Backbone atoms as SQL, in Angstrom:
CREATE TABLE atoms (id INTEGER PRIMARY KEY, chain TEXT, resi INTEGER, resn TEXT, atom TEXT, x REAL, y REAL, z REAL);
INSERT INTO atoms VALUES
  (1, 'A', 1, 'MET', 'N', 2.354, 9.919, 8.856),
  (2, 'A', 1, 'MET', 'CA', 2.689, 9.666, 7.501),
  (3, 'A', 1, 'MET', 'C', 4.167, 9.350, 7.398),
  (4, 'A', 2, 'ALA', 'N', 4.428, 8.247, 6.716),
  (5, 'A', 2, 'ALA', 'CA', 5.822, 7.858, 6.618),
  (6, 'A', 2, 'ALA', 'C', 6.067, 6.964, 5.433),
  (7, 'A', 3, 'GLU', 'N', 7.279, 7.066, 4.911),
  (8, 'A', 3, 'GLU', 'CA', 7.664, 6.171, 3.834),
  (9, 'A', 3, 'GLU', 'C', 7.971, 4.799, 4.481),
  (10, 'A', 4, 'ARG', 'N', 7.508, 3.743, 3.813),
  (11, 'A', 4, 'ARG', 'CA', 7.773, 2.442, 4.322),
  (12, 'A', 4, 'ARG', 'C', 8.601, 1.654, 3.305),
  (13, 'A', 5, 'THR', 'N', 9.266, 0.624, 3.754),
  (14, 'A', 5, 'THR', 'CA', 10.070, -0.244, 2.857),
  (15, 'A', 5, 'THR', 'C', 9.147, -1.078, 1.984),
  (16, 'A', 6, 'VAL', 'N', 9.448, -1.070, 0.678),
  (17, 'A', 6, 'VAL', 'CA', 8.633, -1.823, -0.252),
  (18, 'A', 6, 'VAL', 'C', 9.180, -3.284, -0.289),
  (19, 'A', 7, 'GLN', 'N', 8.276, -4.243, -0.133),
  (20, 'A', 7, 'GLN', 'CA', 8.631, -5.676, -0.211),
  (21, 'A', 7, 'GLN', 'C', 8.665, -6.079, -1.666),
  (22, 'A', 8, 'LEU', 'N', 9.762, -6.667, -2.090),
  (23, 'A', 8, 'LEU', 'CA', 9.923, -7.089, -3.443),
  (24, 'A', 8, 'LEU', 'C', 9.874, -8.641, -3.531),
  (25, 'A', 9, 'TYR', 'N', 9.446, -9.126, -4.724),
  (26, 'A', 9, 'TYR', 'CA', 9.460, -10.554, -4.938),
  (27, 'A', 9, 'TYR', 'C', 10.888, -11.050, -4.821),
  (28, 'A', 10, 'PRO', 'N', 11.080, -12.106, -4.090),
  (29, 'A', 10, 'PRO', 'CA', 10.191, -13.160, -3.593),
  (30, 'A', 10, 'PRO', 'C', 9.884, -13.083, -2.176),
  (31, 'A', 11, 'SER', 'N', 9.598, -11.896, -1.626),
  (32, 'A', 11, 'SER', 'CA', 9.260, -11.764, -0.191),
  (33, 'A', 11, 'SER', 'C', 8.054, -12.642, 0.122),
  (34, 'A', 12, 'PRO', 'N', 8.184, -13.475, 1.163),
  (35, 'A', 12, 'PRO', 'CA', 7.070, -14.375, 1.520),
  (36, 'A', 12, 'PRO', 'C', 5.723, -13.700, 1.820),
  (37, 'A', 13, 'ILE', 'N', 5.794, -12.489, 2.338),
  (38, 'A', 13, 'ILE', 'CA', 4.558, -11.765, 2.665),
  (39, 'A', 13, 'ILE', 'C', 3.693, -11.534, 1.436),
  (40, 'A', 14, 'LEU', 'N', 4.275, -11.429, 0.283),
  (41, 'A', 14, 'LEU', 'CA', 3.502, -11.174, -0.930),
  (42, 'A', 14, 'LEU', 'C', 2.673, -12.395, -1.373),
  (43, 'A', 15, 'ARG', 'N', 2.928, -13.553, -0.793),
  (44, 'A', 15, 'ARG', 'CA', 2.184, -14.785, -1.120),
  (45, 'A', 15, 'ARG', 'C', 1.134, -15.114, -0.045),
  (46, 'A', 16, 'GLN', 'N', 1.101, -14.360, 1.012),
  (47, 'A', 16, 'GLN', 'CA', 0.155, -14.639, 2.092),
  (48, 'A', 16, 'GLN', 'C', -1.206, -13.949, 1.801),
  (49, 'A', 17, 'GLN', 'N', -2.252, -14.517, 2.364),
  (50, 'A', 17, 'GLN', 'CA', -3.563, -14.010, 2.158),
  (51, 'A', 17, 'GLN', 'C', -3.778, -12.761, 3.088),
  (52, 'A', 18, 'SER', 'N', -4.300, -11.687, 2.536),
  (53, 'A', 18, 'SER', 'CA', -4.593, -10.491, 3.295),
  (54, 'A', 18, 'SER', 'C', -5.941, -10.524, 3.898),
  (55, 'A', 19, 'LEU', 'N', -6.134, -9.760, 4.989),
  (56, 'A', 19, 'LEU', 'CA', -7.425, -9.693, 5.619),
  (57, 'A', 19, 'LEU', 'C', -8.308, -8.648, 5.000),
  (58, 'A', 20, 'VAL', 'N', -9.588, -8.910, 4.975),
  (59, 'A', 20, 'VAL', 'CA', -10.575, -7.980, 4.432),
  (60, 'A', 20, 'VAL', 'C', -10.706, -6.762, 5.392),
  (61, 'A', 21, 'VAL', 'N', -10.807, -5.596, 4.826),
  (62, 'A', 21, 'VAL', 'CA', -11.076, -4.369, 5.586),
  (63, 'A', 21, 'VAL', 'C', -12.552, -4.043, 5.477),
  (64, 'A', 22, 'THR', 'N', -13.246, -4.050, 6.583),
  (65, 'A', 22, 'THR', 'CA', -14.697, -3.809, 6.571),
  (66, 'A', 22, 'THR', 'C', -14.975, -2.327, 6.463),
  (67, 'A', 23, 'LYS', 'N', -16.288, -2.047, 6.178),
  (68, 'A', 23, 'LYS', 'CA', -16.701, -0.618, 6.129),
  (69, 'A', 23, 'LYS', 'C', -16.428, 0.058, 7.474),
  (70, 'A', 24, 'GLU', 'N', -16.588, -0.641, 8.546),
  (71, 'A', 24, 'GLU', 'CA', -16.373, -0.035, 9.863),
  (72, 'A', 24, 'GLU', 'C', -14.883, 0.262, 10.081),
  (73, 'A', 25, 'ASP', 'N', -14.016, -0.528, 9.499),
  (74, 'A', 25, 'ASP', 'CA', -12.607, -0.369, 9.681),
  (75, 'A', 25, 'ASP', 'C', -11.987, 0.801, 8.843),
  (76, 'A', 26, 'ILE', 'N', -12.688, 1.098, 7.760),
  (77, 'A', 26, 'ILE', 'CA', -12.090, 2.062, 6.782),
  (78, 'A', 26, 'ILE', 'C', -11.732, 3.384, 7.415),
  (79, 'A', 27, 'SER', 'N', -12.545, 3.885, 8.348),
  (80, 'A', 27, 'SER', 'CA', -12.299, 5.183, 8.942),
  (81, 'A', 27, 'SER', 'C', -11.535, 5.155, 10.251),
  (82, 'A', 28, 'SER', 'N', -10.991, 3.906, 10.591),
  (83, 'A', 28, 'SER', 'CA', -10.244, 3.770, 11.826),
  (84, 'A', 28, 'SER', 'C', -8.868, 4.445, 11.686),
  (85, 'A', 29, 'ALA', 'N', -8.292, 4.860, 12.767),
  (86, 'A', 29, 'ALA', 'CA', -6.980, 5.512, 12.752),
  (87, 'A', 29, 'ALA', 'C', -5.944, 4.609, 12.144),
  (88, 'A', 30, 'PRO', 'N', -5.846, 3.350, 12.492),
  (89, 'A', 30, 'PRO', 'CA', -4.798, 2.518, 11.910),
  (90, 'A', 30, 'PRO', 'C', -4.885, 2.395, 10.380),
  (91, 'A', 31, 'VAL', 'N', -6.130, 2.238, 9.891),
  (92, 'A', 31, 'VAL', 'CA', -6.277, 2.103, 8.404),
  (93, 'A', 31, 'VAL', 'C', -6.002, 3.429, 7.720),
  (94, 'A', 32, 'LEU', 'N', -6.398, 4.542, 8.309),
  (95, 'A', 32, 'LEU', 'CA', -6.118, 5.836, 7.726),
  (96, 'A', 32, 'LEU', 'C', -4.564, 6.100, 7.697),
  (97, 'A', 33, 'THR', 'N', -3.912, 5.731, 8.748),
  (98, 'A', 33, 'THR', 'CA', -2.443, 5.861, 8.795),
  (99, 'A', 33, 'THR', 'C', -1.839, 4.987, 7.703),
  (100, 'A', 34, 'LEU', 'N', -2.316, 3.768, 7.553),
  (101, 'A', 34, 'LEU', 'CA', -1.825, 2.848, 6.547),
  (102, 'A', 34, 'LEU', 'C', -1.996, 3.478, 5.150),
  (103, 'A', 35, 'VAL', 'N', -3.142, 4.060, 4.879),
  (104, 'A', 35, 'VAL', 'CA', -3.416, 4.675, 3.564),
  (105, 'A', 35, 'VAL', 'C', -2.419, 5.823, 3.341),
  (106, 'A', 36, 'ARG', 'N', -2.215, 6.671, 4.330),
  (107, 'A', 36, 'ARG', 'CA', -1.278, 7.762, 4.219),
  (108, 'A', 36, 'ARG', 'C', 0.139, 7.205, 3.954),
  (109, 'A', 37, 'ASP', 'N', 0.495, 6.191, 4.653),
  (110, 'A', 37, 'ASP', 'CA', 1.849, 5.586, 4.448),
  (111, 'A', 37, 'ASP', 'C', 2.024, 5.015, 3.025),
  (112, 'A', 38, 'LEU', 'N', 0.889, 4.378, 2.569),
  (113, 'A', 38, 'LEU', 'CA', 0.922, 3.799, 1.155),
  (114, 'A', 38, 'LEU', 'C', 1.109, 4.943, 0.160),
  (115, 'A', 39, 'ILE', 'N', 0.385, 6.057, 0.333),
  (116, 'A', 39, 'ILE', 'CA', 0.492, 7.172, -0.609),
  (117, 'A', 39, 'ILE', 'C', 1.882, 7.748, -0.564),
  (118, 'A', 40, 'ASP', 'N', 2.405, 7.992, 0.676),
  (119, 'A', 40, 'ASP', 'CA', 3.793, 8.550, 0.784),
  (120, 'A', 40, 'ASP', 'C', 4.777, 7.620, 0.104),
  (121, 'A', 41, 'THR', 'N', 4.684, 6.304, 0.347),
  (122, 'A', 41, 'THR', 'CA', 5.617, 5.369, -0.195),
  (123, 'A', 41, 'THR', 'C', 5.506, 5.294, -1.729),
  (124, 'A', 42, 'MET', 'N', 4.275, 5.370, -2.235),
  (125, 'A', 42, 'MET', 'CA', 4.047, 5.311, -3.667),
  (126, 'A', 42, 'MET', 'C', 4.724, 6.481, -4.389),
  (127, 'A', 43, 'TYR', 'N', 4.565, 7.703, -3.785),
  (128, 'A', 43, 'TYR', 'CA', 5.126, 8.882, -4.470),
  (129, 'A', 43, 'TYR', 'C', 6.667, 8.998, -4.284),
  (130, 'A', 44, 'VAL', 'N', 7.206, 8.419, -3.190),
  (131, 'A', 44, 'VAL', 'CA', 8.660, 8.422, -3.056),
  (132, 'A', 44, 'VAL', 'C', 9.286, 7.505, -4.117),
  (133, 'A', 45, 'ASN', 'N', 8.607, 6.402, -4.417),
  (134, 'A', 45, 'ASN', 'CA', 9.105, 5.460, -5.395),
  (135, 'A', 45, 'ASN', 'C', 8.588, 5.928, -6.786),
  (136, 'A', 46, 'GLN', 'N', 9.329, 6.836, -7.349),
  (137, 'A', 46, 'GLN', 'CA', 8.902, 7.431, -8.579),
  (138, 'A', 46, 'GLN', 'C', 8.654, 6.424, -9.656),
  (139, 'A', 47, 'GLY', 'N', 7.568, 6.650, -10.400),
  (140, 'A', 47, 'GLY', 'CA', 7.194, 5.713, -11.441),
  (141, 'A', 47, 'GLY', 'C', 6.089, 4.768, -10.978),
  (142, 'A', 48, 'ALA', 'N', 5.844, 4.667, -9.709),
  (143, 'A', 48, 'ALA', 'CA', 4.751, 3.798, -9.205),
  (144, 'A', 48, 'ALA', 'C', 3.407, 4.441, -9.480),
  (145, 'A', 49, 'VAL', 'N', 2.482, 3.683, -9.958),
  (146, 'A', 49, 'VAL', 'CA', 1.168, 4.194, -10.202),
  (147, 'A', 49, 'VAL', 'C', 0.188, 3.666, -9.128),
  (148, 'A', 50, 'GLY', 'N', 0.612, 2.695, -8.347),
  (149, 'A', 50, 'GLY', 'CA', -0.232, 2.114, -7.307),
  (150, 'A', 50, 'GLY', 'C', 0.600, 1.251, -6.362),
  (151, 'A', 51, 'LEU', 'N', 0.001, 0.995, -5.195),
  (152, 'A', 51, 'LEU', 'CA', 0.692, 0.182, -4.218),
  (153, 'A', 51, 'LEU', 'C', -0.326, -0.501, -3.347),
  (154, 'A', 52, 'ALA', 'N', -0.068, -1.732, -2.991),
  (155, 'A', 52, 'ALA', 'CA', -0.959, -2.516, -2.127),
  (156, 'A', 52, 'ALA', 'C', -0.332, -2.690, -0.753),
  (157, 'A', 53, 'ALA', 'N', -1.185, -2.830, 0.247),
  (158, 'A', 53, 'ALA', 'CA', -0.671, -2.906, 1.646),
  (159, 'A', 53, 'ALA', 'C', 0.312, -4.015, 1.830),
  (160, 'A', 54, 'PRO', 'N', 0.174, -5.219, 1.244),
  (161, 'A', 54, 'PRO', 'CA', 1.183, -6.244, 1.489),
  (162, 'A', 54, 'PRO', 'C', 2.564, -5.836, 0.963),
  (163, 'A', 55, 'GLN', 'N', 2.592, -4.963, -0.022),
  (164, 'A', 55, 'GLN', 'CA', 3.879, -4.511, -0.567),
  (165, 'A', 55, 'GLN', 'C', 4.639, -3.659, 0.418),
  (166, 'A', 56, 'ILE', 'N', 4.012, -3.200, 1.506),
  (167, 'A', 56, 'ILE', 'CA', 4.737, -2.526, 2.540),
  (168, 'A', 56, 'ILE', 'C', 4.632, -3.308, 3.897),
  (169, 'A', 57, 'GLY', 'N', 4.327, -4.577, 3.741),
  (170, 'A', 57, 'GLY', 'CA', 4.365, -5.436, 4.947),
  (171, 'A', 57, 'GLY', 'C', 3.103, -5.545, 5.760),
  (172, 'A', 58, 'GLU', 'N', 1.947, -5.057, 5.258),
  (173, 'A', 58, 'GLU', 'CA', 0.690, -5.094, 5.987),
  (174, 'A', 58, 'GLU', 'C', -0.253, -6.037, 5.301),
  (175, 'A', 59, 'LEU', 'N', -0.699, -7.035, 5.935),
  (176, 'A', 59, 'LEU', 'CA', -1.603, -8.003, 5.344),
  (177, 'A', 59, 'LEU', 'C', -3.085, -7.620, 5.463),
  (178, 'A', 60, 'LEU', 'N', -3.400, -6.504, 4.782),
  (179, 'A', 60, 'LEU', 'CA', -4.729, -6.036, 4.695),
  (180, 'A', 60, 'LEU', 'C', -5.052, -5.763, 3.244),
  (181, 'A', 61, 'GLN', 'N', -6.368, -5.927, 2.858),
  (182, 'A', 61, 'GLN', 'CA', -6.777, -5.669, 1.463),
  (183, 'A', 61, 'GLN', 'C', -7.022, -4.183, 1.268),
  (184, 'A', 62, 'VAL', 'N', -5.932, -3.450, 1.090),
  (185, 'A', 62, 'VAL', 'CA', -6.007, -2.043, 0.854),
  (186, 'A', 62, 'VAL', 'C', -5.031, -1.687, -0.259),
  (187, 'A', 63, 'ILE', 'N', -5.507, -0.860, -1.198),
  (188, 'A', 63, 'ILE', 'CA', -4.648, -0.385, -2.282),
  (189, 'A', 63, 'ILE', 'C', -4.828, 1.092, -2.435),
  (190, 'A', 64, 'VAL', 'N', -3.823, 1.733, -3.003),
  (191, 'A', 64, 'VAL', 'CA', -3.906, 3.144, -3.432),
  (192, 'A', 64, 'VAL', 'C', -3.383, 3.158, -4.827),
  (193, 'A', 65, 'PHE', 'N', -3.891, 4.108, -5.650),
  (194, 'A', 65, 'PHE', 'CA', -3.359, 4.317, -6.978),
  (195, 'A', 65, 'PHE', 'C', -3.605, 5.758, -7.395),
  (196, 'A', 66, 'ASP', 'N', -2.796, 6.198, -8.375),
  (197, 'A', 66, 'ASP', 'CA', -2.979, 7.527, -8.937),
  (198, 'A', 66, 'ASP', 'C', -3.297, 7.379, -10.398),
  (199, 'A', 67, 'PRO', 'N', -4.558, 7.538, -10.787),
  (200, 'A', 67, 'PRO', 'CA', -4.928, 7.337, -12.147),
  (201, 'A', 67, 'PRO', 'C', -4.306, 8.309, -13.147),
  (202, 'A', 68, 'THR', 'N', -3.738, 9.407, -12.591),
  (203, 'A', 68, 'THR', 'CA', -3.117, 10.392, -13.495),
  (204, 'A', 68, 'THR', 'C', -1.624, 10.124, -13.669),
  (205, 'A', 69, 'ALA', 'N', -1.100, 9.133, -12.937),
  (206, 'A', 69, 'ALA', 'CA', 0.321, 8.849, -12.976),
  (207, 'A', 69, 'ALA', 'C', 0.715, 8.152, -14.288),
  (208, 'A', 70, 'SER', 'N', 1.924, 8.379, -14.677),
  (209, 'A', 70, 'SER', 'CA', 2.466, 7.715, -15.885),
  (210, 'A', 70, 'SER', 'C', 3.472, 6.710, -15.458),
  (211, 'A', 71, 'ASN', 'N', 3.401, 5.513, -15.961),
  (212, 'A', 71, 'ASN', 'CA', 4.342, 4.465, -15.597),
  (213, 'A', 71, 'ASN', 'C', 5.447, 4.319, -16.636),
  (214, 'A', 72, 'SER', 'N', 6.023, 5.450, -16.966),
  (215, 'A', 72, 'SER', 'CA', 7.138, 5.443, -17.986),
  (216, 'A', 72, 'SER', 'C', 8.435, 5.572, -17.234),
  (217, 'A', 73, 'ARG', 'N', 9.000, 4.381, -16.873),
  (218, 'A', 73, 'ARG', 'CA', 10.269, 4.347, -16.127),
  (219, 'A', 73, 'ARG', 'C', 11.407, 4.425, -17.036);
């Protein structure tokens, strides 16, 4: 688990197409590590209610969000 650097617009990676994560990939160690990193990064960046993998430099179709979070910055 680690905080990752958030890519901000106009970072080129945000315009690239991400790869689909299959059902078989969801429980793999790399994807689980990515999800933990997304969660850590989301909570370190106070006010974030969600984060997508490309926003931390990973071109995979993975998102995390906290439905209880408030986006009042």
